[in-house]
C-alpha positions in Angstrom: 78.9 88.2 84.5 78.1 90.3 81.5 78.7 93.8 82.9 81.8 95.8 82.4 85.4 96.0 83.7 87.1 99.3 84.5 90.8 99.7 83.9 92.7 102.5 85.5 94.9 103.6 82.6 98.0 105.8 82.2 100.6 105.7 79.4 103.1 103.8 81.5 104.3 100.2 81.7 102.0 99.8 84.7 99.0 101.1 82.8 99.8 98.7 79.9 99.9 95.8 82.4 96.4 96.8 83.7 95.1 97.3 80.2 96.2 93.9 78.8 95.0 92.0 81.9 91.7 93.9 81.9 91.2 93.0 78.2 91.9 89.3 78.9 89.3 89.4 81.7 86.8 91.1 79.6 87.3 88.8 76.6 87.1 85.7 78.9 83.9 86.9 80.7 82.1 88.6 77.7 82.4 92.0 79.4 82.8 95.5 78.0 86.1 97.1 78.8 86.0 100.7 80.1 89.4 102.4 79.9 89.4 105.2 82.4 91.9 108.1 82.8 91.2 110.2 85.9 92.2 113.9 85.9 92.2 116.3 88.9 88.8 117.5 89.7 87.8 121.2 89.4 87.5 121.5 93.2 90.9 122.9 93.8 92.2 125.0 96.7 92.9 128.7 96.3 96.6 127.8 96.4 96.3 126.1 93.0 93.7 128.1 91.0 92.3 126.6 87.7 94.5 127.2 84.6 92.3 126.8 81.5 95.3 126.3 79.2 96.8 123.6 81.4 93.5 121.9 81.8 93.0 121.8 78.0 96.6 120.4 77.7 95.8 117.6 80.2 92.6 116.7 78.4 94.4 116.5 75.0 97.1 114.3 76.5 94.5 112.0 78.1 92.7 111.7 74.7 96.0 110.8 73.1 96.6 108.1 75.7 93.2 106.7 75.2 93.8 106.5 71.4 97.0 104.7 72.1 95.3 102.2 74.4 92.6 101.6 71.7 95.3 101.0 69.1 97.0 98.5 71.3 93.8 96.5 71.9 92.4 96.9 68.3 89.5 94.4 68.1 90.6 92.0 70.9 87.7 93.1 73.0 84.8 95.6 73.0 86.1 98.7 74.7 85.5 102.4 75.2 87.7 105.2 76.6 86.7 107.8 79.2 88.1 110.8 80.9 86.8 111.3 84.4 87.7 113.7 87.3 88.3 113.0 90.9 90.1 114.1 94.1 92.3 111.1 93.5 92.8 108.6 90.8 91.4 105.9 93.0 88.3 107.9 93.9 87.7 108.5 90.2 88.0 104.8 89.4 85.5 103.9 92.2 83.0 106.4 90.8 83.6 105.0 87.3 83.0 101.5 88.5 79.6 102.6 90.0 78.8 104.5 86.7 79.4 101.5 84.5 78.2 98.8 87.0 81.6 97.3 86.8 82.5 93.8 88.0 86.1 94.7 88.6 88.6 97.5 88.8 92.0 96.6 87.3 95.2 98.5 88.1 98.9 97.8 87.6 101.8 97.5 89.9 103.6 100.4 91.5 106.8 101.6 89.8 110.0 99.8 90.7 108.5 96.3 90.8 110.4 93.2 89.7 109.3 91.4 86.5 106.3 89.2 87.2 105.9 90.5 90.8 103.4 92.8 92.6 104.3 96.1 94.1 101.5 98.2 95.5 101.4 101.8 94.3 99.4 104.7 95.8 96.3 104.0 93.6 96.2 100.3 94.3 96.7 100.9 98.1 93.9 103.4 98.2 91.6 101.1 96.2 92.4 98.1 98.5 91.1 100.1 101.5 88.0 101.7 100.0 86.6 100.0 96.9 83.2 98.3 97.0 84.0 96.1 93.9 86.7 93.5 93.5 90.1 95.0 92.7 92.4 93.2 90.2 96.1 93.7 90.7 98.2 93.1 87.5 101.8 92.0 88.2 104.7 93.8 86.5 105.0 92.4 83.0 101.4 91.5 82.4 101.5 93.7 79.3 103.7 91.1 77.5 100.7 88.7 77.2 98.4 89.1 74.3 95.0 90.7 75.1 93.4 87.6 73.6 95.1 85.0 75.9 92.5 83.1 77.7 92.2 82.7 81.5 93.3 79.1 82.0 92.4 78.7 85.7 90.8 80.5 88.6 92.2 79.7 92.0 90.5 80.8 95.2 92.4 80.8 98.4 89.7 80.0 101.0 90.1 80.3 104.7 87.7 79.9 107.6 87.2 83.6 108.4 84.3 85.9 107.3 84.3 86.6 103.6 84.8 83.0 102.4 81.3 82.7 101.0 81.5 85.9 98.9 84.9 84.8 97.6 83.7 81.4 96.6 80.7 82.9 94.8 83.0 85.3 92.8 85.4 82.5 91.9 82.6 80.2 90.7 81.1 83.0 88.7 84.4 83.9 87.0 85.2 80.3 86.2 81.8 79.7 84.8 81.8 82.8 82.7 85.3 82.3 81.3 85.2 78.5 81.0 88.4 78.3 83.1 89.2 75.5 85.5 88.4 76.2 89.1 90.9 75.4 91.8 90.2 75.9 95.5 93.0 76.1 98.1 92.0 75.6 101.7 94.0 77.8 104.1 92.2 76.4 107.1 95.4 74.8 108.5 97.4 78.0 108.1 94.7 79.9 109.9 95.1 77.7 113.0 97.0 78.9 116.1 100.6 78.0 116.4 101.3 74.8 118.4 98.1 73.1 117.3 98.4 69.3 117.3 99.5 67.8 114.0 96.6 65.4 113.9 94.1 68.2 114.5 95.7 70.2 111.7 95.3 67.3 109.2 91.7 66.6 110.3 90.7 70.3 110.0 92.4 70.7 106.6 90.7 67.6 105.2 87.3 68.6 106.6 87.4 72.2 105.4 88.6 71.2 102.0 85.7 68.7 101.7 83.2 71.3 102.8 84.5 74.0 100.4 84.5 71.6 97.4 80.9 70.5 98.2 79.8 74.1 98.4 81.5 74.9 95.1 79.9 71.9 93.3 76.5 73.1 94.5 77.1 76.4 92.6 78.9 75.2 89.5 77.0 74.9 86.3 77.1 71.7 84.3 80.4 71.2 82.5 82.5 73.2 85.0 84.4 71.2 87.5 86.6 72.1 90.5 89.5 70.6 92.4 90.6 71.4 96.0 94.0 71.4 97.6 95.0 71.9 101.2 97.6 74.6 101.7 100.4 73.4 104.0 103.4 75.1 105.6 104.5 77.2 108.5 103.2 80.4 106.9 101.0 81.8 104.1 104.1 82.3 102.0 105.2 78.7 102.5 101.7 77.5 101.5 101.6 79.7 98.4 105.1 78.7 97.2 104.3 75.0 97.5 101.4 75.2 95.1 102.1 75.0 91.4 100.9 78.1 89.4 99.8 78.3 85.8 101.2 81.4 84.2 97.7 82.1 82.7 95.7 81.8 85.9 94.2 84.3 88.3 94.1 84.1 92.1 91.2 85.4 94.2 91.3 86.2 97.9 88.8 87.7 100.3 89.1 91.1 101.9 90.2 91.3 105.6 87.6 90.6 108.2 88.3 94.2 109.5 86.8 95.7 106.3 83.5 97.5 106.5 80.6 95.6 104.8 80.8 95.9 101.0 84.2 97.5 101.2 87.7 96.3 100.7 90.5 96.2 103.3 93.7 94.4 102.4 94.3 91.8 105.1 97.5 90.2 106.2 96.8 87.0 104.2 96.5 88.8 100.9 99.5 91.1 101.7 101.7 88.1 102.4 100.5 86.3 99.2 101.5 89.4 97.1 105.1 89.0 98.2 105.4 85.6 96.5 102.7 85.5 93.8 103.7 86.0 90.1 100.1 85.9 88.7 97.3 88.4 88.9 95.4 88.7 92.2 91.8 89.7 92.7 90.8 90.9 96.2 87.0 90.5 96.8 84.9 92.4 99.4 83.4 90.4 102.2 79.9 91.1 100.8 79.0 92.6 97.4 77.0 95.8 97.0 74.2 93.9 95.2 73.8 91.8 98.3 73.5 94.8 100.5 70.8 96.2 98.2 68.7 93.1 98.7 68.9 93.1 102.5 
């Protein structure tokens, strides 16, 4: 995991949340941080014709924002700033991720979110329905960490639906690259239909947890260990709230089974987790673009 990480940046609290979290991920994984500001593309309608003076002003403001971002990071991580253009901010970030062969795209919460909580803004929502690389969601307040704070633990919430293999591979790779502890949470019992026999639920949970842990151990390099828990409760929210969370950990979930191959689609599980999580969340496509290239 020695590629790059793209951060969608604006000079706002949300932008600072994304910047600091992106820097922490980059430092932990030995990646280059690409700070990207997306301006409106030149392909405008006749209703809004180009204004050269206004465009120059936008570029100057964007350069000032990038300078401020670099000043905030200083030498915490290797980084570069970029101004790109797109029909939307999300489209520009996806193009930048392809340009820089990025491992992740990091964005902040929408405005109005509670401290330590997630609130999806327009950019994050669009990314979570179109990106072909994992999207990292920074909760409100992530900016209050130091860019140099390590990632203490990577937790992957693994169910039985398609996408679990890609998720597990991503979690193992990040844990190995960052030296973080790896924790796996089996959601097999929460995936089961209502009314399922209690004994069957316990048996399914134990069996799935054993299989997931065995698969992780097969992929883990020497010196990196993993533990597994079985999520329990009447709902995803219950299961998530019953698990203890380290303030310096990152959670990973798979994209919905409804997603196109190598694309994201925010599923109901991830959406429900967002309501109660207070740590960063990474949503992983069911398959990666590199896998598609090999097929």
